[in-house]
PABA-609739 format. One record per residue (C-alpha): residue in three letters; x, y, z. Coordinates in steps of 0.05 Angstrom, whole numbers, padded with zeros to 5 digits, always signed. Each point is the difference from the previous one (the first is absolute). Example, Ala and Ser with C-alpha at 12.3 -4.5 7.8 and 13.67 -1.06 7.14 Angstrom:
2
ALA+00246-00090+00156
SER+00027+00069-00013
//
This chain:
752
UNK+00919+00699-00773
UNK-00023+00069+00021
UNK+00032+00063-00028
UNK+00028+00021+00068
UNK+00037-00067+00004
UNK+00028+00007-00071
UNK+00025+00071+00013
UNK+00033-00022+00065
UNK+00033-00060-00034
UNK+00024+00045-00056
UNK+00030+00049+00049
UNK+00036-00055+00039
UNK+00027-00030-00064
UNK+00028+00067-00022
UNK+00033+00010+00068
UNK+00031-00069+00001
UNK+00072-00013-00021
UNK-00020-00056-00047
UNK+00048-00009-00059
UNK-00039-00007-00065
UNK+00024-00060-00039
UNK-00029-00045-00053
UNK+00012-00064+00040
UNK+00030-00016+00068
UNK+00027-00065+00026
UNK-00021-00007+00073
UNK+00053-00041+00036
UNK-00022+00022+00070
UNK-00052+00043+00034
UNK+00017+00044+00060
UNK-00052+00037+00043
UNK+00008+00057+00050
UNK-00049+00032+00049
UNK-00041-00062+00018
UNK-00022-00007+00073
UNK-00067-00036-00002
UNK-00003-00026-00071
UNK+00041-00062-00018
UNK+00048+00002-00059
UNK-00034-00061-00030
UNK-00065+00038-00002
UNK+00032+00056-00040
UNK+00031-00050-00050
UNK-00068-00035-00007
UNK-00032+00065-00023
UNK+00056+00015-00051
UNK-00022-00055-00046
UNK+00071-00025-00014
UNK+00058-00033+00039
UNK+00076+00005+00000
UNK+00030-00033-00061
UNK-00051+00029-00048
UNK+00010+00053-00053
UNK-00054+00054+00002
UNK-00020+00056-00046
UNK-00012+00072+00020
UNK-00075-00012-00009
UNK+00003-00057+00050
UNK+00038+00043+00051
UNK-00053+00054-00007
UNK-00054-00051+00012
UNK+00037-00027+00061
UNK+00003+00071+00027
UNK-00075+00009-00008
UNK-00013-00067+00032
UNK+00039+00019+00062
UNK-00034+00067+00006
UNK-00070-00028-00009
UNK+00009-00045+00061
UNK-00010+00061+00044
UNK+00059-00022+00043
UNK+00048+00054-00021
UNK-00001+00076-00003
UNK+00064+00006-00042
UNK+00037-00049-00046
UNK+00067+00008-00037
UNK+00031-00050-00048
UNK+00074+00003-00017
UNK+00031-00041-00057
UNK+00065+00039-00004
UNK+00040-00057+00031
UNK+00006-00054-00053
UNK-00042-00061+00015
UNK-00026+00028+00067
UNK-00070+00028+00006
UNK-00001+00044+00061
UNK-00068+00020+00028
UNK-00006+00054+00052
UNK-00068-00001+00035
UNK-00034+00044+00050
UNK-00056-00038+00035
UNK-00067+00033+00014
UNK-00006+00014+00074
UNK-00046-00038+00046
UNK-00062+00037+00025
UNK+00007+00005+00076
UNK-00065+00037+00014
UNK-00058+00026-00042
UNK-00044+00057+00022
UNK-00054+00048-00024
UNK+00000+00073+00020
UNK-00056+00051-00009
UNK-00056-00050-00011
UNK-00059+00022+00043
UNK-00060-00021-00042
UNK+00026-00070-00016
UNK+00032-00041+00055
UNK+00065-00040-00007
UNK-00036-00067-00007
UNK-00035+00021-00064
UNK+00065+00026-00030
UNK+00041-00060+00024
UNK-00046-00047-00039
UNK+00016+00038-00065
UNK+00075+00008+00000
UNK+00050-00054-00020
UNK+00061+00030+00035
UNK+00001-00035+00067
UNK+00048-00004+00059
UNK+00057-00051-00010
UNK-00010+00002-00076
UNK+00048+00030-00050
UNK-00008+00074-00016
UNK-00016+00011-00073
UNK-00011+00068-00033
UNK-00048-00030-00051
UNK-00040-00035+00055
UNK-00004+00063+00041
UNK-00025+00039-00060
UNK-00054-00051-00011
UNK-00018+00006+00074
UNK-00007+00075-00008
UNK-00049-00010-00057
UNK-00040-00050+00041
UNK-00004+00048+00059
UNK-00024+00056-00046
UNK-00052-00046-00030
UNK-00027-00018+00070
UNK-00007+00073+00017
UNK-00035+00014-00066
UNK-00051-00054+00017
UNK-00010+00037+00066
UNK-00014+00064-00040
UNK+00068+00034+00009
UNK+00027+00016-00069
UNK+00051+00053+00022
UNK+00040-00050+00042
UNK+00076-00002-00007
UNK+00047-00054+00025
UNK+00076+00010+00009
UNK+00041-00062+00019
UNK+00060+00015+00044
UNK+00056-00046+00022
UNK+00041+00005+00064
UNK+00066-00038-00005
UNK+00019-00047+00057
UNK+00061-00044+00012
UNK+00011-00068-00032
UNK-00030+00023-00067
UNK-00069+00011+00030
UNK-00049+00057-00010
UNK-00064+00026+00031
UNK-00053+00014-00052
UNK-00050+00056+00015
UNK-00058+00019-00046
UNK-00013+00074+00014
UNK-00073+00014-00019
UNK-00035+00066-00013
UNK-00073-00023-00002
UNK-00027+00064-00031
UNK-00074+00016+00001
UNK-00057-00045-00019
UNK-00027+00006-00071
UNK-00074+00012+00012
UNK-00058-00009-00049
UNK-00027+00069-00015
UNK-00059-00020-00043
UNK-00031-00062-00032
UNK-00037+00009-00066
UNK-00043-00049-00040
UNK-00015+00008-00074
UNK-00050-00040-00041
UNK-00043-00021+00059
UNK-00074+00010-00015
UNK-00038-00048+00045
UNK+00039+00012+00065
UNK+00025+00067+00026
UNK+00070+00019+00019
UNK-00015-00003+00075
UNK-00030-00070-00010
UNK+00063-00024-00033
UNK+00046+00034+00049
UNK-00033-00039+00056
UNK+00018-00065-00035
UNK+00075+00009-00009
UNK+00057-00003+00050
UNK+00032+00067-00018
UNK-00032+00061+00033
UNK+00007+00075-00009
UNK+00041+00034+00053
UNK-00043+00030+00055
UNK+00015+00025+00070
UNK-00042-00054+00033
UNK+00042-00056-00032
UNK+00061+00016+00042
UNK+00003-00072+00026
UNK-00011-00033-00068
UNK+00050-00018-00055
UNK-00056-00002-00053
UNK+00015+00072-00020
UNK+00073-00017-00016
UNK+00014-00012-00074
UNK+00024-00069-00018
UNK+00005-00027-00071
UNK-00015-00071+00022
UNK-00060+00024+00039
UNK-00025+00035-00062
UNK+00004-00066-00039
UNK-00041-00032+00055
UNK-00050+00056-00007
UNK-00010-00021-00073
UNK-00017-00070+00023
UNK-00048+00027+00053
UNK-00036+00041-00054
UNK-00005-00060-00045
UNK-00031-00042+00055
UNK-00048+00056+00019
UNK-00028+00005-00071
UNK+00002-00074-00015
UNK-00042-00014+00062
UNK-00053+00049-00024
UNK-00013-00024-00071
UNK+00056+00033-00039
UNK+00036-00061-00028
UNK+00039+00041-00052
UNK+00026+00052+00048
UNK+00072+00022-00012
UNK+00048+00049+00031
UNK+00027+00033-00063
UNK+00055+00036+00036
UNK+00024+00017+00070
UNK+00049+00057+00003
UNK+00033+00035+00060
UNK+00019+00072-00015
UNK+00045+00042+00043
UNK-00041+00057+00029
UNK+00021+00073-00013
UNK+00032+00003+00069
UNK+00048-00056-00021
UNK-00014-00035+00067
UNK-00066-00037-00011
UNK-00034-00040-00054
UNK-00064+00004-00040
UNK-00029-00068-00019
UNK-00040-00005-00065
UNK-00040-00062-00016
UNK-00032-00006-00069
UNK-00052-00055-00004
UNK-00045-00032-00052
UNK-00061-00026+00036
UNK-00032-00036-00059
UNK-00072-00025+00001
UNK-00035-00030+00060
UNK-00019-00073-00009
UNK-00052-00046+00029
UNK+00006-00075+00005
UNK-00030-00040-00057
UNK+00004-00076-00006
UNK+00036-00040+00053
UNK+00029-00069-00017
UNK+00052-00051+00021
UNK+00042-00043-00046
UNK+00037-00057+00034
UNK+00056-00042-00028
UNK-00003-00043+00063
UNK-00042-00062+00002
UNK-00054-00011+00053
UNK-00009+00074+00012
UNK-00073+00022+00007
UNK+00002+00069-00031
UNK-00072+00015+00020
UNK+00017-00009+00074
UNK+00064+00040-00010
UNK-00041+00059-00026
UNK-00026+00008+00072
UNK+00069+00025+00019
UNK-00006+00060-00047
UNK-00009+00064+00041
UNK-00039+00040-00052
UNK-00061-00008-00045
UNK-00021+00020-00070
UNK-00017+00075-00001
UNK+00047+00019+00056
UNK+00054+00052-00013
UNK+00066-00031-00020
UNK+00045-00007+00062
UNK+00071-00027-00005
UNK+00002-00012+00075
UNK-00061-00046-00004
UNK+00030-00037-00059
UNK+00064-00013+00040
UNK-00042-00021+00059
UNK-00039-00048-00045
UNK+00066-00030-00025
UNK+00022-00009+00072
UNK-00066-00033+00019
UNK+00004-00049-00058
UNK+00073-00016+00015
UNK-00018-00016+00072
UNK-00060-00042-00019
UNK+00039-00040-00051
UNK+00055-00009+00051
UNK-00050-00032+00048
UNK-00018-00049-00056
UNK+00072-00022-00008
UNK+00023+00046-00057
UNK+00062+00029+00033
UNK+00035+00025-00062
UNK-00053+00040-00035
UNK-00002+00066-00037
UNK-00064+00041-00009
UNK+00007+00054-00052
UNK-00056+00052-00014
UNK-00009+00018-00073
UNK-00036+00065-00016
UNK-00038+00012-00065
UNK-00024+00071-00010
UNK-00065+00012-00037
UNK-00026+00060-00040
UNK-00054+00013+00052
UNK+00052+00014+00054
UNK-00007-00069+00032
UNK+00055-00049+00015
UNK-00009-00075-00006
UNK+00043-00036+00052
UNK+00025-00071-00012
UNK+00041-00036+00052
UNK+00049-00050-00031
UNK+00018-00056+00049
UNK+00063-00039-00016
UNK+00055-00039+00036
UNK+00056+00045+00025
UNK+00074-00013+00005
UNK+00022-00048+00055
UNK+00041+00050+00041
UNK+00006+00003+00076
UNK+00017+00060+00044
UNK+00072-00008+00025
UNK+00010+00061+00045
UNK-00038+00064+00015
UNK+00050+00057+00009
UNK-00021+00066+00031
UNK+00042+00063-00006
UNK-00009+00075+00014
UNK-00037-00008+00066
UNK+00046+00033+00050
UNK-00056+00010+00051
UNK-00057-00048-00017
UNK+00012-00072+00023
UNK+00005-00054-00054
UNK-00057-00036+00034
UNK-00049+00057-00013
UNK+00014-00005-00075
UNK+00003-00076-00003
UNK-00068-00010+00033
UNK-00031+00041-00057
UNK+00031-00047-00052
UNK-00046-00054-00028
UNK+00058-00046-00017
UNK+00050-00036+00045
UNK+00068-00029-00016
UNK-00011-00068-00032
UNK-00069+00017-00028
UNK-00017-00006-00073
UNK+00018+00065-00037
UNK-00064+00039-00015
UNK-00002+00067-00035
UNK-00071+00015+00023
UNK+00019-00009+00073
UNK+00061+00044-00009
UNK-00045+00056-00026
UNK-00047-00009+00059
UNK+00061+00003+00047
UNK+00023+00065-00031
UNK-00068+00032+00011
UNK-00001-00025+00072
UNK+00068+00031+00014
UNK-00019+00066-00034
UNK-00065+00003+00040
UNK+00041+00001+00065
UNK+00016+00072-00020
UNK+00070-00006+00031
UNK+00038+00005-00065
UNK+00004+00051-00057
UNK+00023-00055-00047
UNK-00008-00075-00004
UNK+00039-00038-00053
UNK-00005-00076-00008
UNK+00044-00038-00049
UNK+00007-00074-00013
UNK+00071-00026-00011
UNK+00007-00069-00032
UNK+00050-00046+00036
UNK-00007-00060-00046
UNK-00054-00033-00042
UNK-00042-00017+00061
UNK+00015+00055+00052
UNK-00004+00075+00004
UNK+00014+00052+00054
UNK-00049+00057+00014
UNK+00035+00066+00016
UNK-00042+00053+00036
UNK+00029+00070+00003
UNK-00037+00054+00038
UNK+00012+00073+00013
UNK-00026+00021+00069
UNK-00038+00065+00012
UNK-00021+00037+00062
UNK-00057-00036+00036
UNK-00008+00050+00057
UNK-00048+00058-00002
UNK-00008+00061+00045
UNK-00060+00045-00008
UNK-00022+00064+00032
UNK-00064+00036-00016
UNK-00036+00063+00018
UNK-00071+00013-00021
UNK-00072+00015+00015
UNK-00065-00039-00007
UNK-00071+00018+00015
UNK-00006-00063+00042
UNK+00061+00007+00045
UNK+00022+00072-00009
UNK+00074+00017-00003
UNK+00043-00062+00002
UNK+00072-00023+00004
UNK+00022-00069-00024
UNK+00067-00035+00005
UNK+00021-00071-00012
UNK+00058-00045-00015
UNK-00004-00067-00036
UNK+00053-00052-00017
UNK-00024-00053-00049
UNK+00062-00043+00003
UNK+00019+00001+00073
UNK+00069-00031+00013
UNK+00000-00026-00072
UNK-00051-00054+00020
UNK-00059+00029-00038
UNK-00036+00020+00063
UNK-00040+00065+00005
UNK+00003+00047+00059
UNK-00038+00066+00004
UNK-00011+00054+00052
UNK-00054+00053-00014
UNK-00028+00059+00038
UNK-00056+00047-00019
UNK-00024+00058+00042
UNK-00056+00047-00019
UNK-00048+00047+00035
UNK-00048-00057+00015
UNK+00040-00065-00005
UNK+00064-00031+00024
UNK+00022-00065-00032
UNK+00065-00039+00014
UNK+00018-00069-00025
UNK+00059-00048-00004
UNK-00004-00059-00049
UNK+00043-00060-00017
UNK-00012-00049-00058
UNK+00036-00065-00017
UNK-00019-00018-00072
UNK+00026-00071+00004
UNK-00023-00027+00067
UNK+00026-00069+00021
UNK+00035-00007-00067
UNK-00067+00001-00037
UNK-00037+00049-00043
UNK-00037+00029+00060
UNK+00000+00073+00019
UNK+00001+00009+00075
UNK+00002+00065+00038
UNK-00015+00039+00063
UNK-00024+00071+00014
UNK-00001+00043+00062
UNK-00045+00061-00004
UNK-00029+00059+00039
UNK-00055+00047-00025
UNK-00035+00058+00033
UNK-00058+00033-00037
UNK-00044+00061+00014
UNK-00074-00011-00015
UNK-00024+00061+00038
UNK-00032+00033-00060
UNK-00036-00063-00024
UNK-00017-00036+00065
UNK+00026+00040+00061
UNK+00055-00049+00021
UNK+00072-00021-00012
UNK+00025-00070-00010
UNK+00068-00034+00006
UNK+00024-00069-00018
UNK+00064-00036+00017
UNK+00017-00071-00021
UNK+00038-00051-00041
UNK-00016-00043-00060
UNK+00029-00064-00029
UNK-00008-00015-00075
UNK+00008-00060-00046
UNK-00011+00002-00075
UNK+00007-00047-00059
UNK-00014-00002-00075
UNK-00043-00052-00035
UNK+00018+00031-00067
UNK+00034+00065-00021
UNK-00067+00036+00005
UNK-00037-00039+00054
UNK+00027+00005+00071
UNK-00023-00002+00072
UNK+00021+00031+00067
UNK-00014-00024+00070
UNK+00008+00047+00060
UNK-00008+00003+00075
UNK-00007+00066+00036
UNK+00002+00016+00075
UNK-00016+00072+00018
UNK-00026+00046+00054
UNK-00050+00053-00022
UNK-00021+00059+00043
UNK-00057+00050-00010
UNK+00018+00062+00039
UNK-00006+00076+00006
UNK-00076-00004-00008
UNK-00036+00067+00001
UNK-00051+00013+00054
UNK-00050+00014-00056
UNK+00014-00065-00037
UNK-00053-00050-00019
UNK-00022-00052+00050
UNK+00025-00054-00049
UNK+00070+00031+00002
UNK+00003+00009+00075
UNK-00018-00072+00015
UNK+00061-00025-00038
UNK+00051+00040+00039
UNK+00060-00041+00021
UNK+00048-00054-00024
UNK-00013-00067-00034
UNK+00047-00055-00024
UNK-00011-00032-00068
UNK+00028-00068-00020
UNK-00015-00007-00074
UNK+00017-00053-00052
UNK-00014+00013-00073
UNK+00016-00016-00072
UNK-00006+00032-00069
UNK-00002-00031-00069
UNK+00025+00043-00058
UNK-00006-00008-00075
UNK+00039+00055-00035
UNK+00000+00005-00076
UNK+00019+00074-00005
UNK+00054+00021-00048
UNK+00029+00045+00054
UNK-00015+00009+00074
UNK+00019+00074-00003
UNK-00026+00029-00065
UNK-00051-00052-00021
UNK-00027+00003-00071
UNK-00026-00069-00014
UNK-00023-00061+00041
UNK-00038-00015+00063
UNK+00009-00012+00074
UNK-00041-00042+00048
UNK+00008-00013+00075
UNK-00039-00034+00055
UNK+00018+00004+00073
UNK-00028-00019+00067
UNK+00019+00008+00073
UNK-00021-00033+00064
UNK+00010+00035+00067
UNK-00009-00037+00065
UNK+00059-00048+00008
UNK+00012+00033+00066
UNK-00008+00074+00014
UNK-00064+00041+00009
UNK-00025+00008-00071
UNK-00042-00052-00036
UNK-00020+00010-00073
UNK-00001-00029-00069
UNK+00021+00045-00058
UNK-00002-00009-00076
UNK+00026+00045-00055
UNK-00001-00005-00076
UNK+00029+00044-00055
UNK-00005-00002-00075
UNK+00033+00048-00050
UNK+00000+00000-00076
UNK+00043+00045-00045
UNK-00007+00016-00074
UNK+00042+00048-00041
UNK-00020+00027-00068
UNK+00038+00044-00048
UNK+00039+00059+00025
UNK+00007-00026+00071
UNK-00073+00006+00020
UNK-00007-00052+00056
UNK-00066-00024+00030
UNK-00001-00029+00071
UNK-00061-00036+00026
UNK+00000-00023+00072
UNK-00045-00032+00053
UNK+00016-00011+00073
UNK-00038-00031+00057
UNK+00009-00016+00073
UNK-00038-00031+00057
UNK+00016-00006+00075
UNK-00042-00032+00054
UNK+00012-00012+00074
UNK-00014-00065+00035
UNK-00001-00027+00071
UNK-00041+00060+00023
UNK+00053+00049-00023
UNK-00017+00061-00043
UNK+00048+00026-00053
UNK+00039+00059+00028
UNK+00005+00068-00034
UNK+00073-00010-00019
UNK-00016-00064-00039
UNK-00061+00024-00038
UNK-00004+00023-00072
UNK-00004+00074-00018
UNK-00023+00028-00067
UNK+00024+00066-00028
UNK+00066+00032-00018
UNK+00044-00044-00044
UNK-00053-00053-00010
UNK-00057+00048-00016
UNK+00025+00066-00025
UNK-00045+00060+00010
UNK-00013-00021+00072
UNK+00044+00009+00062
UNK+00034-00059+00032
UNK-00057-00033+00040
UNK-00048+00049-00032
UNK-00050-00054-00021
UNK-00037-00049+00046
UNK-00028-00003+00070
UNK+00007+00066+00038
UNK-00022+00022+00069
UNK-00058+00050-00009
UNK+00023+00044+00057
UNK+00077-00002-00003
UNK+00009-00015-00075
UNK+00053-00053+00018
UNK+00011-00051-00055
UNK-00011-00071+00026
UNK+00024-00040-00060
UNK-00032-00064-00025
UNK+00003-00076+00002
UNK-00001-00008-00076
UNK+00019+00041-00060
UNK-00005-00004-00075
UNK+00031+00052-00046
UNK+00026+00006-00070
UNK+00001+00042-00062
UNK+00033+00018-00066
UNK+00058+00046-00016
UNK+00031+00025-00064
UNK+00071+00027+00000
UNK+00027+00037-00060
UNK+00060+00042-00023
UNK-00003+00076+00010
UNK+00068+00018-00030
UNK+00038-00006+00066
UNK+00023-00072-00006
UNK+00073+00022+00001
UNK-00008+00019+00073
UNK-00045-00059+00016
UNK-00068+00035+00003
UNK-00063-00028-00030
UNK-00073+00021+00003
UNK-00059-00042+00020
UNK-00075+00000+00008
UNK-00040-00048+00044
UNK-00066-00026+00026
UNK+00000-00030+00071
UNK-00057-00036+00033
UNK-00008-00036+00067
UNK-00044-00025+00057
UNK+00018-00006+00073
UNK-00039-00048+00046
UNK-00019+00021+00070
UNK+00032-00027+00063
UNK-00039-00055+00036
UNK-00007+00035+00067
UNK-00028+00069-00019
UNK-00069+00028+00016
UNK-00028+00034-00061
UNK-00040+00047+00045
UNK+00064+00037+00018
UNK+00042-00018-00061
UNK-00010+00024-00072
UNK+00009-00055-00052
UNK-00022-00016-00070
UNK+00017-00061-00042
UNK-00008+00039-00064
UNK+00062+00001-00045
UNK+00042+00063-00005
UNK+00035+00022-00063
UNK+00045+00055-00026
UNK+00033+00024-00064
UNK+00062+00041-00009
UNK+00068+00012-00031
UNK+00071+00003+00024
UNK+00073-00012-00012
UNK+00051-00053+00018
UNK+00073+00020+00006
UNK+00057-00049+00005
UNK+00044+00051+00035
UNK+00072-00007+00026
UNK-00031-00009+00070
UNK-00048-00055-00022
UNK-00070-00001-00028
UNK-00046+00060+00013
UNK-00074-00001-00016
UNK-00041+00064-00007
UNK-00076-00007-00008
UNK-00062+00044-00004
UNK-00062-00041+00016
UNK-00073+00020-00004
UNK-00054-00044+00034
UNK-00059-00017-00045
UNK-00032-00052+00047
UNK+00000+00023+00073
UNK-00038+00009+00065
UNK-00007+00066+00036
UNK+00041-00021+00061
UNK+00060-00026-00042
UNK+00063+00041+00004
UNK+00027+00022-00067
UNK+00069+00019-00024
UNK+00013+00030-00069
UNK+00076+00002+00000
UNK+00045-00058+00020
UNK+00076-00006-00001
UNK+00032-00066+00018
UNK+00071-00027+00004
UNK+00013-00074-00011
UNK-00017-00056-00048
UNK-00065-00034-00015
UNK-00029-00047-00052
//
């Protein structure tokens, strides 16, 4: 019993008119003050009946029993009348209405799910105090540590009360700074990008990531462990994670002390099976890594999942695959998978809690087990990763609860986070001049997991508007389907003496073959217009004036083994796409594009990027490829040259005419320059490319050379609050006299 209860009982006992006696013969029991509770109920809690002799100790115990029922706010026992035990009781009132006042950040539904005091239930001071603590705890999870809750009661007739929780939400407890100690192989900014908690910044006004939450910090520890374990650091440990109150007494400073340990490579790989008729050599094909690879806990878990699935197909329903790690002195790890029969347990129920907005279906469809399936730890781990990858929740907790020897429930508890984003940007680029960007995205539209985005970008030379919708689980299957509506207007007066606009719509369908290998299919219908052509423009530009309709179907295959799509340090990326125009409309062409990227990181964050890109487009049915569909070399894909600065060019007007094929690539090295805290890194590069000539040009009036162009240079990449910004200084080393060069280039946006 809690201290508050003991003190209350003691006070009531002192205030009672009980006569202290060694023993008392109870001939009869009388009760007063009962309206809802039956007399027999009171006698049942006493522990004795009329006709019995009771000690003072037993009377005290009976008093405590009655009070602990929560039915009464006051109890008095009188033994002054010989043989008669008189009990005066004041029943707890009934709660008529329950309300919350002052809650603006958390709505009533969230608070109602936490409190136990409900309408038409008995009012209990102890229950109300517990409710107060629960409400405070919910607000602390939302980052409000200065919250105060004052329960008030309003008396009504017939022993009823209205219960009102008056709430002063206080201000949010922000995270002022996040520090890491002991990290040698990865910088503070690298680690900050991996955890859920974020430092308070003005541009995070719509995010709860900057609000301090002790549970969120525990989740950060797990995120750090995964990050290191997936990059070779099998012994990584978070030594301590401490939240200190900042000097302003309003915000927190988070300090993570880590021990990275050595980095391991994979040594021997083996399988030991306790099951008969299991071909371990064939099972080795399910392993996702090879000898000499860096240790990666994610690939080990994936291998366990693969083996479990393969054994299930062969009839081994109850199976357990356990990886055993043996560390060697040469910083290698031998991995042995032990295969044994698991416990014969089935999934009884899958219970989901905490999702006030997200539909149960969105979570259930990511789960790899259904009710009635054989219980499988590997599939539960896969399910947890699937749910986390939705990026709808700040916390995903999955627990198994045994029901009996053969059944277990699976309890999934999630904590939802904001899935909507609003961005506004102002900037300048050498390509587009001054620009304004704005967009709004909702990644969990209506709680169904759908994505809706509206974006607008206006600069001195471009206008770009788009509306997109994506359904990630089309027709109840793991198919991503979506639609886009777009309008663009671009100024090519400097390069080619014309403007172009495009308006249209696109349908998309995508699916995964594996976690890394996926494909997209698309259909685009659009109207392009070449307009505002200068009188002095090239003959090849003037002849394309007007509108055309394109009906294009295409697909792209992707194979993505990068460790991160944003700040890549290791891995590679491959893609192959092709488009066919001519299923209706005016344009007829075949188009092919390939990309290949490889990333390596050595000590102290020095990262090499090697890349090669190629494209080819050809018209058919007597149709030439229009200017707006051709390839252009220069700018972002060949630094040191202007956009469209390389390739076929009219001798008299200097208008760039693009090309029907293009190959470009290069190498780049990024490195720390002491500004990693603000997200700035240095780089140096070598770019090289060739642009093929259009099919319809006359070389007597057009300058063209198939010789490769190349440039070297240096620059900076900045992951700023407004997005990625690239600043480069390029110097051509392989060029033609008529090429247009550009030393300085500033660009907003993301690129591989």
